[in-house]
N, C-alpha and C positions, 0 to 999 in steps of 0.2 A: 423549935422549928426554925429553920434558917431562912432568911429572905435576902434577895438581891437588894443591895441599897438603891433606893429610888433615884438618887442623883446619878448613879451609873447609867441607867437606862435612858435618863433624859440626855446625858452627854452622848450616848451611843446615837440616839435619834437625831441630835443636833449636829453631830458630825456627819451623818449620812446627808441630811439636808444641806449643810454647808458645802459638801462635796458636789452634790447635784447642782446646787445654785452656782458654784464656781464654773462647773462644766458648761451649764447653760449660758452664762455670761461670756465664757471663753468662745463658745460656738457662735454666738450672735455677734460678738465683737469681731471675730475672724470674718464672718460674712459681711459685715459692715465695711471693714477695711478693704475687702475685695471689691465690693460694690464701688466704694469711694474711689479706689485706684482706677477702676474701669471708667467711671464717669469723669473723673478729673482729666484722665488721659484723653478722653474724647473731647472734653471741654476745650482743652489746650491744644488740640490738634490743629495744625496749620490749615488755613483756608485753601480751597482748591486753586491752583494756578490756572488763569484763563489765558489762553492763547487767542490770536486773532481768528476771525471768521468762526467764532463760537455762537451757536443758537442756544437761546434760553427756552427750555421746555416748560411750558406753562399749562399744568394739568390740575387746576383746583378741584379738590374732592370735598364737597360738602356744601353748606349754605354760606353765601357771602353776606356778611353783617357789617354794620357800622363799628361795633365793638363787640368783643366776646361776651357771651351771656354767662359765663362762669369765671369764677376768680382764678387767680394764677395757681394757687394750691390745687384746685380741682383739675385744671388742665395738666399740671405736672404729674399728678397721680394717674390721670387717664393716659398720658404719653407713656408713663413707665409701665403701665398695664398692657401696652401694645394695642390699645383700643382708643386712639385719640378722639377727641370730640370734633365732630365734623363741622367746623366752622372756620371761615377764612375772613380776615378783616379786609374790607374794601380798601382802606388806606395802604395795606401791604401790597395788594395787587397793583394799584395805581402807582405806588413807589417803584416797584420792580419795572413796570412797563416804561415809566418816565426815565428811570436811571439807565435802562438798557437802550433808550433812545439817544442818550448822551454818551454812551460807552463805545468808543471806537472798536473795542474788541468784539462786541455783539454784532452780529450780521443779520440775524433774523430772530423771530419768535415762532416757535412750533406750539400751536395751541390745540389741546386736547380738551373739548368741552363736555365730554360725555357724563362725568360724575359731578358737574358743577350745577348748583341751584341758586337762583337769585330772582329778585323781582325785576320787572321790565325796566324800571328807571335805573336800577342798579346795573343791569346789563347795558343800558345806554351810556351810563357813566363810564363803564370799562371800554365800550366801544369808542368813545371820544378819545380816551388814552391810546387805543389802537391807532386812531387816525393821526395823533400827534406823532407816534412811533413811525408811521409809514411816511409822514411828511418830511423825515430826515432821509428818505431814499432807501430805507430798509424795508423788508418784506415780512409778511406773516403768512404761515401755512398752517391750515387747519387739517388735523388727522382725527377722523372720528369713525367709530363703529355704529353711530346712530344718534340722532339729535331730536329733542323737542323743539317747539317753536322759539322758547326763550333762549336755548343755547344757539339755535340757527340764527336768531336775530343778532346776537353778538358775533357769530362766525361770518355773517355776510360782510363784516368789515375787512375780512382777510383778502389777501391778493389771490390765494388759491384754496380751494376746499377739496380735500381727499376723503371720500366716503368709502367704506367697507363695501364689497359687492353684495354682502348679506344684510347691510344696513338699511336705514330709512331716514328721511326727513319728514317729521310729522308737524304739519301746520293745520291747525283745526280752528282757530278763533278762540275768543275768550267766553267764559261762562261765569255765572254767579248763582249757585243754588244753595239753599239753606233748609235745614230741618225746621219744622214748626211743631210746637209742643202743646198747643191748646187742648186738644182731645186727651193727651196723655195727662195733663195737669188736672183737667176736669175729672178723669177717672180716679186720680189719686186724691182729689178734693182740695187741691192747692188753688187758691185765688191769687192771681197776679193783677195788681192795679197799675195801669200805665197812664201817666199824664205827661203829655208831650206838647211842645209848641213847634209847629211846622208840619205841613202835611207830608213832607218828604223825609222826615226823621224816622227811618224804618229800623233802626238798630234793635229795637226791643219787640218788634212785631211778632217774632216767633213765640213769644210768651203768651200773647192774646189772640193771635190768629192761627188758622189752619193753612194759610197760603199767603203769598205776598200780595200787598195792596197794589191797586192799578197805579197809584202815584209812584210807588217804589219801582215798579217795572218801567214806567215811563222814564223815570230819572236815571235808573241804572243802565237802560239801553242807550241813552244819550251819552253818558260819559264813557261808557264801555266802547261804544261805536267810535267815539272820538279817538280814544287810545288805539283801537284796532286799526283805524285808518292811518294813524301815524306810524305804527309798526310796519304795516303792509307797504306804505309809500316809501319808508326808508329802505326796506328790503329790496323793493323794486329799483329804486335809484342806485343802490350800492351794486346790485347784481345786473343792472341794465336790462331790466325786464319790465313788463307792463303790469302795473298794480291790478287793473280790472282783470287781466289774465290769471293772475295768481289767485284772485278771489273766486273767479269762475271755476278754476280747477278744484279749490277746496269745496265749493258747493256741489261739484259733480264727481267727486272721488268714487262713488258707487259705480259709475260708468267708466271712469278714467283707469282705476286700478285693473279692471279685468282686460282692458286693451294692452296692458303690459304683462298680462298673464301673472299677476300678483307680484311682479318683480318691482318693489319699491325703490330700490337702489337705481335700477335702470330708468325709472320714471323720473326720480330726482335728477339724474344726469341729463336725460333728454329734454326735460322741461327748464333746464338752466339753473337749477338750484345749487349744483355742485359741478366741479370742473372735471375730476377724474374719479374713477373707481379703483381702489387699491387696497389690498390687504395691509396688515400692519408691516409685514416683511417688505412688501413692494414699496410701502410708503418710505420705510427706512432707506432703501436703495435710492429712491428719488431724492431724498434729503442729503444723502452722501454725495450725489452728483451735483446738487445744488450748492453744497458747502465743501466741507473737508472731513475726511474720515477721522475717527478718534484714534488714540494711540494703539488699540488692539485691532483696528481695522474692521471692527465688526459693526460700527454704527457711525453715526455723524458726530462731529465735534459738538459738544453740548454741556450745559450746566443746568441743573434743576433749578427751579424758580425759588424754592425755599433756601437752597444754598446761596443763590445770588442775593436773596433778601438779607440773609445773615451776613454776608459780605459787605452790604451796604451799611448796616447797623454797626459792624465792627470798625468801619473805616470812618464813621461819623465822628466829627470833632465837636467840642462844645460850641454852641451857636450864640455869638455875642450880638447878632443883628437884632433889630426890632422884630417883634414877634406878632403874628396874627393868632390869637388863641381860638381853638375850636372846642366847643362843648357839644357832646352828643346827647340827644334825647331820643332814645330808641325803646320802643315798647309802650305798653298800656301806662297811662299816667294815674298814679295812685298817691295817696297821702304817706307821710312819713319817710323814713330811710329805706332804701331799696338797693339791692345789688344790680349789677349790670344786667341788662336784659329787660328791665323795667324802669320807668322813670318815676322815682320817688321824689315828691315835692321838696322835701328837706335836702335830699342828696343833690338834686339838680340845682336848687337855690344855693347851696354851698359852693358848688362848682362855679356857678356864674359869679358869685361874690368873690371867689379866688381869683377869677380872671379880671374882675374889676379892680381888685386891690393890687394886682401884680404889675409893677411899674414897667416891666419889660414887655408887657402885652399892650399894644397900642390900638387894636381893634379885635372885636370878637365875632366869630361865625357860630351861629347856633345850627347845628346840623339836626334836623328834625326827621324822624322816621317813626311816626306814632299815629295811631288812629284815635287817640284822646283817651278819656277815662273820667276820672273824678273832676268836676267842675271846679270846685274850690282849690284842689291841687293845681290845676292849670292856672288859676288866677295867682297863686303864690309865685309860680315860675315867671309869669308875665310881669309881676312887679319887679322882679329882679332884672329882667331885661330893660325895664324902664329905668332903674337905678344906674345901670351901666351907661345908658344914654345921658342921664343927668350928670354923671361923672366926667362927661366929655369924650367918651369913647364910642366910635360908631359900632353898631351892631347890624349884621347882615344874616339873614335866615337862608339857609340852603335846604330845600325840601328833597327828600329821598323818594322812596317808593310811595309813601303815604304821609300826608300832614293834614289830617282832617279833623274836624270838631275840636276836641281838646288840642290836637296837634296844631290846628290853625290858631287857636286861642292863644297858645304860647308864642306864636310866630308874628302876630299882627302888629305888634309895637316896634318891629325892626325898622331901621332906616331904609332897608332894601329887602325884598323877598325874591329870592330865585327859585324856580321849579323847573323840572324837566317837563317837556311837553306831555310825557306819559305819566307824570306824577298824579296821585289821586289826592284831591284836596277839597276845600270847602266844607260842607256838611255843618254849616253854622246853625246850630240849634241845640237845645237840651231837652232832657225828658227826666221824669221821675219814675222810679220803679219800687213798688212796695208789695210785699208777699205776706198773705195771711193764711193760716192753716187750721182754722177751726173745724172744717168739715173732714180734713184729713185725720185729725185727732178722734173725731167722732167714729170714724170707721173702725177704729181699733179700740173703742170703748173708753176714750178719755174726753172728759168735758171740762170746761173752764168756767168758774163762777167766782164772784166776789164782789167787793164794793169799792167805791172810789170817792174822794172828797170833792172832786170837781168832774165836769163832763169829759175832760180830755186827760185826766189822770190815768196812766196805764194804757192810753189809747194807742200807743205804738207797739203794744204786745202782740206778736204775730199770732198767738193763740186766740185772739179776739177778732171778730169781724171788723173791717175797716170803718171807723166812725166817720159819718158824713162831715162832721166838723173838721176832722183831721184832713179829709180829702180837700175840703175848701182851703185849709191852711197850706197844703202842699202845692195845690194849683196855683195859689197866690205867689209862693216861693218861686215856683217854676217860671211863671210869667214874668216875675221880676228879674230872674236870672237871665231869660231871653232878651229882655229889654236892655239889660246891662250889656250882654254879649254883643248885640248889634250896635249898641251906643258906643262901645269901646272900639269895634271895628271901624264904624263910621269916623270917629275921631282920629284913629290911626291912619286910615286910608284917605282922609280929607273928603269925605263924602257925607251925604245926609243919611239919616237913619232910614228914610224911605227907599233910598237907593240901594242901601245894603239889604234891607228886608226883602227887596225884589229878587235878590240873587241868594238869599239865605233860606230860611224856612226848612233848614235840614238838608238841602239839596247838595249833591256831590258833583264836582266838576273834575275834568282833566286839567292838567297844567295849562295847556293852551286855552281851554275854555275859561279857566280862572283869570288868565291874563287879560283876555277880551273883555271880562267883566270887572276888571280893576282890582281884583283880590291878590293878584301876583304882579310884581314889577317887571321882571325879565326871565327869560327862558334860558336855562343853562345848568351846568353842573357844579360840583363842589369846588373845582379849581377856579372857575369863573367867580364864584361867590367869594372866595378867599381873596382873589385879585381885586374885586370890588371893594371888600372891606379894607385892604391895604391902601387903595387909592383914596378912599374916604378919610383914612388916617394920615394922608400925605407922607408916607414913609418910603416912597419910591418902589422900585422893582427889586431892590436887594433886601429882602426880608425872610424871615424863617416862619415856619408853621409849627405850633406847639398844641397838642391835644391836652386839654385840661382834665385829667383824671386822677382818681385816688392813686397815690404813689405806691409802688410795690415795696415791701420790705426787702432788706438785704437777702434774707432767707428766701423769699418768693422769687426774686430774680435768679438766685443762684440754682434752686430747684428746678425752676422753669427751663432755665438755659441747659442744665444737665439732662433734663428729661427729654430734651429734644434730640439728643444724640442717638446714633445707631446703636451703640453699646447699651444704652438705657432701654431702648425698645426691645432689643433681643433678650436683655435680662428680664424684662417684664413677661415676655412670652415664655421664657424658660421657667420662671417661678410660678407660672399659672395664674398670675394676676389678671390676664386678659379674659378669663372666664367669669369675672365678676360682673354682674349686670350693673349698667349705668342708668338706664331709664326704662320706663314702661311705656310702650308705644300705644296710642289710642287714637280715637277719632279727633282729628285736630280741630274741626268746627265745634264739636261738642265740648272740648276742652276750653276753647275760647269763650263759649257761652257760659260755662260754669264759672270760669275765671271772672267774667264781668260781675256775676252775682256775688262771688267770694270777695272781690275787691271792694264792694260797697260797704264792707265792715268799717265802722267809724264814720260813715256818711249818713247821718240820721235821717235825712229826708230822701236819700237815694237819688241826689241830683247829679245827672250824668251828662257829660259832653263827649260822646263815644260814637264811632262809626264802624259798623261792620261791612266795610268796603274793600273786598279783596278780589283778586282776579285768579281764576282757575284755568 
């Protein structure tokens, strides 16, 4: 009986596989070459030519942050997918506005605030840049289809506000509501043990109460009222209105709106909040009349702010001047190494050390936008600030939207602390949080038993009820931590511990209130803090500013720059990559609450310096 030689069959299969493999590689290589040609051509495309009387169109879409919360690779992939991450760096907006102020070709800024999100102090920082722009004799025109109060707070800095006839300006005041989990935890059989110092330290109240404590309500109303008065006062001054009249209108919207038959745009116009009602096409015609038409004659002469930003980066030369280094601390403070978006103690310490050891950096600005977090992690960062000062370099802290609790801890040793009047700060206090679940396990038929050689061996096991001896230990640790906190603040601020305790006890303050109580030195923004640091270093006015951050690899820089091109975005949409999900949206407050518990990992005693102090 004849048989096919086995080697023949193997060679046949191998030949088919090699053919398929060659075809696959050929197709993918062809696609890669096409993509590369498209991207490189976009990358090397000449920058747009700017004529005189050009307007910068500033339409930020997304959340304004101190630094991106994702790395360069993630941003490049998101841009290629046609679904970019909605974040804008504050430094980029400030850089564009200040560059436009110096640029003789730029006549005005057209600001479209509708898709922009930011904290009140961030809005104020950008507003100060708008003021610098207008001081050069140039103007700002706002074009909006509808604004919330944060967007309007910034828009009030403009020369003229155009609102869509179907739009609205919604001023409503601030609120701070939280969910409370005590009943739910009781039903689940979860015991949360809270040990805190300071009657105003309310961050962990939702785990042990069903409602806000009276002390918490009292303190929150005071600082929130202070910030609201700042905002209303500034809006009234910029729009030449009466602050009391604005507050009265908000309090009586239920009677005021019917008077305008529900026409919110007309109400905004007649109450002096906006200057004109105009559709987008009408606004375009007004801007053509104010400036010059573009080459097609269809709109006004303009450049988009992202293009203008790219032009500034492309034209930048190596800076050999003395530098002020800026280190950003944005997000919750936790132990270990962390990516941008959180403040890892090791990561922040390394960046501060890098700034200390860099001979070109003569002074350091620590930009803080953090509600705090892990107490020991905060102390690690504070020690690095102290070492910079010991090395003879001045350190100035610039507080952003929030620099409270652990955020204040890392700030207190600076030579100078700057905050906006609307910054949320203070909350000097700590607490301990420990969870036990024996009842929860018993509900599903699980019981825990065993022996130990000492009374406290295994006492931190969450399956067991909290041992009173352990509670005594944790209480002692928390009390020591609080004494050290106020002691360090007292030493740094040149006050007695009694004076600091009087303004501490976990109480939150606005920036203005903190200055009145000696917790902050001066009121102002990032630019003022940078100038103050340069002055302390005696480097004159001719200095550069350098952000001290992990350096991008050559590939990350290349991928990110290419992914920003129009060709890359179009390719991403064509390929279907834009349909890939990037994140799961949920309840932001619940996510923050769970994140606090999750980030206690590695913190044996659960000692926390954190503030849930946000404005809604």
